[in-house]
N, CA, C and O atoms as a Tinker XYZ file with bonds, in Angstrom:
   336  protein
     1  N     98.140000   97.506000   91.369000    73     2
     2  CA    98.776000   98.480000   92.248000    64     1     3
     3  C     99.988000   97.824000   92.890000    63     2     4     5
     4  O     99.894000   96.732000   93.450000    81     3
     5  N    101.106000   98.489000   92.805000    73     3     6
     6  CA   102.328000   97.921000   93.352000    64     5     7
     7  C    102.995000   98.882000   94.310000    63     6     8     9
     8  O    102.783000  100.094000   94.265000    81     7
     9  N    103.792000   98.316000   95.163000    73     7    10
    10  CA   104.540000   99.100000   96.129000    64     9    11
    11  C    105.645000   99.857000   95.420000    63    10    12    13
    12  O    106.359000   99.296000   94.589000    81    11
    13  N    105.782000  101.127000   95.748000    73    11    14
    14  CA   106.797000  101.954000   95.115000    64    13    15
    15  C    107.824000  102.337000   96.168000    63    14    16    17
    16  O    107.549000  103.192000   97.010000    81    15
    17  N    109.007000  101.719000   96.139000    73    15    18
    18  CA   110.010000  101.943000   97.171000    64    17    19
    19  C    110.731000  103.276000   97.021000    63    18    20    21
    20  O    111.350000  103.733000   97.982000    81    19
    21  N    110.679000  103.918000   95.859000    73    19    22
    22  CA   111.399000  105.173000   95.641000    64    21    23
    23  C    110.479000  106.387000   95.689000    63    22    24    25
    24  O    110.921000  107.495000   95.387000    81    23
    25  N    109.238000  106.213000   96.054000    73    23    26
    26  CA   108.299000  107.317000   96.062000    64    25    27
    27  C    108.584000  108.267000   97.219000    63    26    28    29
    28  O    109.186000  107.884000   98.222000    81    27
    29  N    108.148000  109.489000   97.066000    73    27    30
    30  CA   108.242000  110.470000   98.134000    64    29    31
    31  C    106.963000  110.382000   98.956000    63    30    32    33
    32  O    105.861000  110.384000   98.408000    81    31
    33  N    107.115000  110.307000  100.255000    73    31    34
    34  CA   105.964000  110.176000  101.142000    64    33    35
    35  C    105.265000  111.512000  101.335000    63    34    36    37
    36  O    105.886000  112.573000  101.268000    81    35
    37  N    103.979000  111.440000  101.573000    73    35    38
    38  CA   103.205000  112.627000  101.913000    64    37    39
    39  C    102.765000  112.525000  103.367000    63    38    40    41
    40  O    102.712000  111.437000  103.941000    81    39
    41  N    102.454000  113.669000  103.946000    73    39    42
    42  CA   101.950000  113.683000  105.309000    64    41    43
    43  C    100.673000  112.874000  105.439000    63    42    44    45
    44  O    100.463000  112.195000  106.444000    81    43
    45  N     99.824000  112.942000  104.429000    73    43    46
    46  CA    98.564000  112.196000  104.458000    64    45    47
    47  C     98.813000  110.691000  104.481000    63    46    48    49
    48  O     98.092000  109.957000  105.156000    81    47
    49  N     99.822000  110.225000  103.754000    73    47    50
    50  CA   100.131000  108.793000  103.753000    64    49    51
    51  C    100.597000  108.332000  105.134000    63    50    52    53
    52  O    100.222000  107.254000  105.594000    81    51
    53  N    101.400000  109.139000  105.777000    73    51    54
    54  CA   101.876000  108.774000  107.111000    64    53    55
    55  C    100.715000  108.771000  108.098000    63    54    56    57
    56  O    100.576000  107.838000  108.889000    81    55
    57  N     99.879000  109.813000  108.057000    73    55    58
    58  CA    98.713000  109.874000  108.945000    64    57    59
    59  C     97.798000  108.681000  108.725000    63    58    60    61
    60  O     97.353000  108.044000  109.679000    81    59
    61  N     97.519000  108.382000  107.454000    73    59    62
    62  CA    96.604000  107.285000  107.128000    64    61    63
    63  C     97.187000  105.933000  107.534000    63    62    64    65
    64  O     96.484000  105.086000  108.086000    81    63
    65  N     98.470000  105.740000  107.258000    73    63    66
    66  CA    99.102000  104.478000  107.629000    64    65    67
    67  C     99.077000  104.255000  109.128000    63    66    68    69
    68  O     98.789000  103.156000  109.601000    81    67
    69  N     99.377000  105.297000  109.863000    73    67    70
    70  CA    99.365000  105.200000  111.323000    64    69    71
    71  C     97.956000  104.936000  111.840000    63    70    72    73
    72  O     97.765000  104.151000  112.770000    81    71
    73  N     96.970000  105.595000  111.233000    73    71    74
    74  CA    95.580000  105.384000  111.640000    64    73    75
    75  C     95.131000  103.950000  111.354000    63    74    76    77
    76  O     94.441000  103.341000  112.171000    81    75
    77  N     95.522000  103.412000  110.199000    73    75    78
    78  CA    95.150000  102.035000  109.864000    64    77    79
    79  C     95.730000  101.037000  110.860000    63    78    80    81
    80  O     95.110000  100.019000  111.166000    81    79
    81  N     96.916000  101.337000  111.357000    73    79    82
    82  CA    97.565000  100.448000  112.323000    64    81    83
    83  C     97.122000  100.718000  113.756000    63    82    84    85
    84  O     97.399000   99.935000  114.664000    81    83
    85  N     96.430000  101.836000  113.942000    73    83    86
    86  CA    95.969000  102.253000  115.272000    64    85    87
    87  C     97.139000  102.385000  116.244000    63    86    88    89
    88  O     97.117000  101.862000  117.359000    81    87
    89  N     98.160000  103.104000  115.779000    73    87    90
    90  CA    99.321000  103.364000  116.628000    64    89    91
    91  C     99.483000  104.867000  116.813000    63    90    92    93
    92  O     99.054000  105.657000  115.973000    81    91
    93  N    100.097000  105.244000  117.903000    73    91    94
    94  CA   100.322000  106.663000  118.190000    64    93    95
    95  C    101.552000  107.170000  117.436000    63    94    96    97
    96  O    102.341000  106.396000  116.896000    81    95
    97  N    101.684000  108.487000  117.420000    73    95    98
    98  CA   102.869000  109.092000  116.810000    64    97    99
    99  C    104.122000  108.628000  117.546000    63    98   100   101
   100  O    105.158000  108.387000  116.928000    81    99
   101  N    104.023000  108.506000  118.864000    73    99   102
   102  CA   105.171000  108.034000  119.651000    64   101   103
   103  C    105.531000  106.596000  119.284000    63   102   104   105
   104  O    106.710000  106.256000  119.190000    81   103
   105  N    104.522000  105.754000  119.077000    73   103   106
   106  CA   104.793000  104.364000  118.695000    64   105   107
   107  C    105.483000  104.291000  117.335000    63   106   108   109
   108  O    106.417000  103.510000  117.153000    81   107
   109  N    105.028000  105.099000  116.383000    73   107   110
   110  CA   105.683000  105.117000  115.072000    64   109   111
   111  C    107.118000  105.611000  115.208000    63   110   112   113
   112  O    108.031000  105.051000  114.601000    81   111
   113  N    107.317000  106.649000  115.996000    73   111   114
   114  CA   108.669000  107.168000  116.211000    64   113   115
   115  C    109.575000  106.087000  116.799000    63   114   116   117
   116  O    110.718000  105.929000  116.369000    81   115
   117  N    109.064000  105.349000  117.777000    73   115   118
   118  CA   109.848000  104.276000  118.391000    64   117   119
   119  C    110.162000  103.177000  117.380000    63   118   120   121
   120  O    111.283000  102.670000  117.335000    81   119
   121  N    109.176000  102.812000  116.574000    73   119   122
   122  CA   109.370000  101.774000  115.554000    64   121   123
   123  C    110.415000  102.198000  114.525000    63   122   124   125
   124  O    111.194000  101.376000  114.042000    81   123
   125  N    110.424000  103.488000  114.197000    73   123   126
   126  CA   111.318000  104.013000  113.162000    64   125   127
   127  C    112.672000  104.459000  113.713000    63   126   128   129
   128  O    113.604000  104.713000  112.950000    81   127
   129  N    112.775000  104.554000  115.038000    73   127   130
   130  CA   114.025000  105.005000  115.636000    64   129   131
   131  C    114.292000  106.487000  115.426000    63   130   132   133
   132  O    115.439000  106.914000  115.300000    81   131
   133  N    113.209000  107.268000  115.390000    73   131   134
   134  CA   113.322000  108.720000  115.196000    64   133   135
   135  C    112.538000  109.421000  116.300000    63   134   136   137
   136  O    111.848000  108.768000  117.084000    81   135
   137  N    112.638000  110.725000  116.362000    73   135   138
   138  CA   111.920000  111.483000  117.368000    64   137   139
   139  C    110.450000  111.678000  117.005000    63   138   140   141
   140  O    110.087000  111.747000  115.831000    81   139
   141  N    109.625000  111.764000  118.026000    73   139   142
   142  CA   108.193000  111.958000  117.795000    64   141   143
   143  C    107.926000  113.301000  117.116000    63   142   144   145
   144  O    106.955000  113.426000  116.369000    81   143
   145  N    108.762000  114.299000  117.359000    73   143   146
   146  CA   108.584000  115.602000  116.709000    64   145   147
   147  C    108.732000  115.473000  115.197000    63   146   148   149
   148  O    108.054000  116.175000  114.447000    81   147
   149  N    109.607000  114.587000  114.743000    73   147   150
   150  CA   109.780000  114.362000  113.301000    64   149   151
   151  C    108.520000  113.766000  112.702000    63   150   152   153
   152  O    108.098000  114.165000  111.617000    81   151
   153  N    107.916000  112.816000  113.398000    73   151   154
   154  CA   106.657000  112.219000  112.926000    64   153   155
   155  C    105.584000  113.294000  112.856000    63   154   156   157
   156  O    104.879000  113.399000  111.853000    81   155
   157  N    105.453000  114.084000  113.897000    73   155   158
   158  CA   104.405000  115.113000  113.940000    64   157   159
   159  C    104.611000  116.175000  112.859000    63   158   160   161
   160  O    103.646000  116.607000  112.228000    81   159
   161  N    105.850000  116.595000  112.641000    73   159   162
   162  CA   106.136000  117.565000  111.571000    64   161   163
   163  C    105.773000  116.991000  110.212000    63   162   164   165
   164  O    105.206000  117.684000  109.368000    81   163
   165  N    106.096000  115.735000  110.007000    73   163   166
   166  CA   105.802000  115.080000  108.729000    64   165   167
   167  C    104.306000  114.980000  108.496000    63   166   168   169
   168  O    103.831000  115.226000  107.387000    81   167
   169  N    103.568000  114.625000  109.517000    73   167   170
   170  CA   102.119000  114.467000  109.383000    64   169   171
   171  C    101.401000  115.798000  109.198000    63   170   172   173
   172  O    100.290000  115.829000  108.670000    81   171
   173  N    102.011000  116.880000  109.618000    73   171   174
   174  CA   101.377000  118.195000  109.513000    64   173   175
   175  C    101.389000  118.740000  108.089000    63   174   176   177
   176  O    100.690000  119.708000  107.789000    81   175
   177  N    102.174000  118.127000  107.215000    73   175   178
   178  CA   102.314000  118.576000  105.828000    64   177   179
   179  C    101.261000  117.897000  104.964000    63   178   180   181
   180  O    101.040000  116.692000  105.085000    81   179
   181  N    100.607000  118.663000  104.093000    73   179   182
   182  CA    99.622000  118.065000  103.194000    64   181   183
   183  C    100.274000  117.404000  101.987000    63   182   184   185
   184  O     99.757000  116.413000  101.472000    81   183
   185  N    101.385000  117.932000  101.537000    73   183   186
   186  CA   102.065000  117.370000  100.364000    64   185   187
   187  C    103.245000  116.503000  100.762000    63   186   188   189
   188  O    103.241000  115.868000  101.816000    81   187
   189  N    104.261000  116.486000   99.899000    73   187   190
   190  CA   105.472000  115.709000  100.151000    64   189   191
   191  C    106.171000  116.227000  101.401000    63   190   192   193
   192  O    106.340000  117.434000  101.576000    81   191
   193  N    106.571000  115.307000  102.264000    73   191   194
   194  CA   107.201000  115.711000  103.519000    64   193   195
   195  C    108.609000  116.231000  103.266000    63   194   196   197
   196  O    109.263000  115.835000  102.301000    81   195
   197  N    109.066000  117.116000  104.134000    73   195   198
   198  CA   110.373000  117.733000  103.965000    64   197   199
   199  C    111.329000  117.399000  105.094000    63   198   200   201
   200  O    112.005000  118.287000  105.615000    81   199
   201  N    111.396000  116.133000  105.479000    73   199   202
   202  CA   112.340000  115.719000  106.516000    64   201   203
   203  C    113.548000  115.071000  105.849000    63   202   204   205
   204  O    113.530000  114.794000  104.650000    81   203
   205  N    114.587000  114.834000  106.625000    73   203   206
   206  CA   115.779000  114.170000  106.089000    64   205   207
   207  C    115.390000  112.844000  105.449000    63   206   208   209
   208  O    114.493000  112.144000  105.920000    81   207
   209  N    116.081000  112.519000  104.371000    73   207   210
   210  CA   115.806000  111.286000  103.624000    64   209   211
   211  C    115.829000  110.056000  104.541000    63   210   212   213
   212  O    114.963000  109.188000  104.438000    81   211
   213  N    116.812000  109.985000  105.428000    73   211   214
   214  CA   116.928000  108.827000  106.321000    64   213   215
   215  C    115.706000  108.701000  107.224000    63   214   216   217
   216  O    115.247000  107.591000  107.492000    81   215
   217  N    115.175000  109.827000  107.695000    73   215   218
   218  CA   113.987000  109.793000  108.549000    64   217   219
   219  C    112.753000  109.375000  107.765000    63   218   220   221
   220  O    111.919000  108.619000  108.263000    81   219
   221  N    112.639000  109.867000  106.543000    73   219   222
   222  CA   111.526000  109.484000  105.676000    64   221   223
   223  C    111.553000  107.984000  105.413000    63   222   224   225
   224  O    110.528000  107.312000  105.522000    81   223
   225  N    112.718000  107.465000  105.069000    73   223   226
   226  CA   112.862000  106.032000  104.790000    64   225   227
   227  C    112.612000  105.206000  106.046000    63   226   228   229
   228  O    112.057000  104.110000  105.960000    81   227
   229  N    113.013000  105.712000  107.216000    73   227   230
   230  CA   112.787000  104.990000  108.469000    64   229   231
   231  C    111.292000  104.877000  108.763000    63   230   232   233
   232  O    110.819000  103.821000  109.182000    81   231
   233  N    110.548000  105.963000  108.545000    73   231   234
   234  CA   109.094000  105.903000  108.754000    64   233   235
   235  C    108.446000  104.957000  107.760000    63   234   236   237
   236  O    107.582000  104.158000  108.121000    81   235
   237  N    108.870000  105.052000  106.501000    73   235   238
   238  CA   108.314000  104.180000  105.472000    64   237   239
   239  C    108.583000  102.716000  105.810000    63   238   240   241
   240  O    107.681000  101.884000  105.721000    81   239
   241  N    109.810000  102.399000  106.194000    73   239   242
   242  CA   110.176000  101.019000  106.519000    64   241   243
   243  C    109.395000  100.506000  107.725000    63   242   244   245
   244  O    108.955000   99.357000  107.742000    81   243
   245  N    109.225000  101.360000  108.735000    73   243   246
   246  CA   108.482000  100.952000  109.930000    64   245   247
   247  C    107.026000  100.654000  109.588000    63   246   248   249
   248  O    106.475000   99.646000  110.031000    81   247
   249  N    106.407000  101.523000  108.806000    73   247   250
   250  CA   105.009000  101.308000  108.425000    64   249   251
   251  C    104.871000  100.089000  107.515000    63   250   252   253
   252  O    103.936000   99.303000  107.670000    81   251
   253  N    105.787000   99.930000  106.578000    73   251   254
   254  CA   105.743000   98.759000  105.696000    64   253   255
   255  C    105.930000   97.477000  106.496000    63   254   256   257
   256  O    105.252000   96.482000  106.240000    81   255
   257  N    106.833000   97.492000  107.448000    73   255   258
   258  CA   107.073000   96.322000  108.281000    64   257   259
   259  C    105.865000   95.924000  109.105000    63   258   260   261
   260  O    105.705000   94.761000  109.474000    81   259
   261  N    105.013000   96.904000  109.392000    73   259   262
   262  CA   103.798000   96.649000  110.166000    64   261   263
   263  C    102.602000   96.317000  109.277000    63   262   264   265
   264  O    101.502000   96.084000  109.777000    81   263
   265  N    102.816000   96.294000  107.946000    73   263   266
   266  CA   101.748000   95.868000  107.047000    64   265   267
   267  C    101.151000   96.922000  106.145000    63   266   268   269
   268  O    100.150000   96.661000  105.478000    81   267
   269  N    101.737000   98.109000  106.106000    73   267   270
   270  CA   101.211000   99.165000  105.242000    64   269   271
   271  C    101.864000   99.079000  103.867000    63   270   272   273
   272  O    103.079000   98.914000  103.756000    81   271
   273  N    101.060000   99.192000  102.840000    73   271   274
   274  CA   101.528000   99.213000  101.455000    64   273   275
   275  C    101.345000  100.631000  100.931000    63   274   276   277
   276  O    100.239000  101.170000  100.975000    81   275
   277  N    102.417000  101.237000  100.437000    73   275   278
   278  CA   102.360000  102.586000   99.879000    64   277   279
   279  C    102.043000  102.503000   98.397000    63   278   280   281
   280  O    102.649000  101.721000   97.664000    81   279
   281  N    101.095000  103.308000   97.964000    73   279   282
   282  CA   100.669000  103.331000   96.573000    64   281   283
   283  C    101.159000  104.613000   95.922000    63   282   284   285
   284  O    101.079000  105.687000   96.518000    81   283
   285  N    101.661000  104.503000   94.711000    73   283   286
   286  CA   102.159000  105.658000   93.972000    64   285   287
   287  C    101.048000  106.580000   93.527000    63   286   288   289
   288  O     99.868000  106.288000   93.721000    81   287
   289  N    101.427000  107.685000   92.934000    73   287   290
   290  CA   100.452000  108.696000   92.530000    64   289   291
   291  C     99.834000  108.430000   91.168000    63   290   292   293
   292  O     99.015000  109.221000   90.700000    81   291
   293  N    100.209000  107.332000   90.522000    73   291   294
   294  CA    99.618000  107.018000   89.218000    64   293   295
   295  C     98.123000  106.732000   89.385000    63   294   296   297
   296  O     97.727000  105.922000   90.223000    81   295
   297  N     97.329000  107.383000   88.605000    73   295   298
   298  CA    95.886000  107.189000   88.703000    64   297   299
   299  C     95.232000  108.213000   89.598000    63   298   300   301
   300  O     95.016000  109.353000   89.188000    81   299
   301  N     94.917000  107.819000   90.814000    73   299   302
   302  CA    94.143000  108.678000   91.695000    64   301   303
   303  C     94.920000  109.395000   92.770000    63   302   304   305
   304  O     94.314000  109.929000   93.699000    81   303
   305  N     96.224000  109.430000   92.687000    73   303   306
   306  CA    97.025000  110.097000   93.699000    64   305   307
   307  C     97.628000  109.099000   94.675000    63   306   308   309
   308  O     97.221000  107.938000   94.712000    81   307
   309  N     98.607000  109.553000   95.474000    73   307   310
   310  CA    99.279000  108.649000   96.400000    64   309   311
   311  C     98.325000  108.175000   97.486000    63   310   312   313
   312  O     97.374000  108.870000   97.842000    81   311
   313  N     98.593000  106.986000   98.006000    73   311   314
   314  CA    97.741000  106.442000   99.047000    64   313   315
   315  C     98.427000  105.325000   99.797000    63   314   316   317
   316  O     99.606000  105.043000   99.584000    81   315
   317  N     97.674000  104.694000  100.678000    73   315   318
   318  CA    98.150000  103.546000  101.446000    64   317   319
   319  C     97.017000  102.542000  101.579000    63   318   320   321
   320  O     95.841000  102.879000  101.440000    81   319
   321  N     97.395000  101.312000  101.849000    73   319   322
   322  CA    96.413000  100.295000  102.209000    64   321   323
   323  C     97.116000   99.255000  103.053000    63   322   324   325
   324  O     98.345000   99.177000  103.072000    81   323
   325  N     96.323000   98.451000  103.756000    73   323   326
   326  CA    96.877000   97.359000  104.548000    64   325   327
   327  C     97.107000   96.161000  103.656000    63   326   328   329
   328  O     96.291000   95.858000  102.785000    81   327
   329  N     98.211000   95.486000  103.869000    73   327   330
   330  CA    98.456000   94.240000  103.134000    64   329   331
   331  C     97.449000   93.202000  103.589000    63   330   332   333
   332  O     96.982000   93.215000  104.728000    81   331
   333  N     97.130000   92.311000  102.681000    73   331   334
   334  CA    96.191000   91.230000  103.020000    64   333   335
   335  C     96.909000   90.125000  103.737000    63   334   336
   336  O     96.292000   89.126000  104.106000    81   335
């Protein structure tokens, strides 16, 4: 399983990543430099999120920087895990 930097994020991946880190939506927003409403809108979606590309990449970078690894949809669907 490898990190996929060009993948489209899903709301479930953002929710799961944030839960694994035990951080609030506000904390993720602060880490990513975006508004908390953007985080909440993204997490409310079951499929691929529909926010601006820059906001999506900012959330992904913030979660990755905190130790989250994004997994592609090959095999069992998209997911996340904590880096060892």
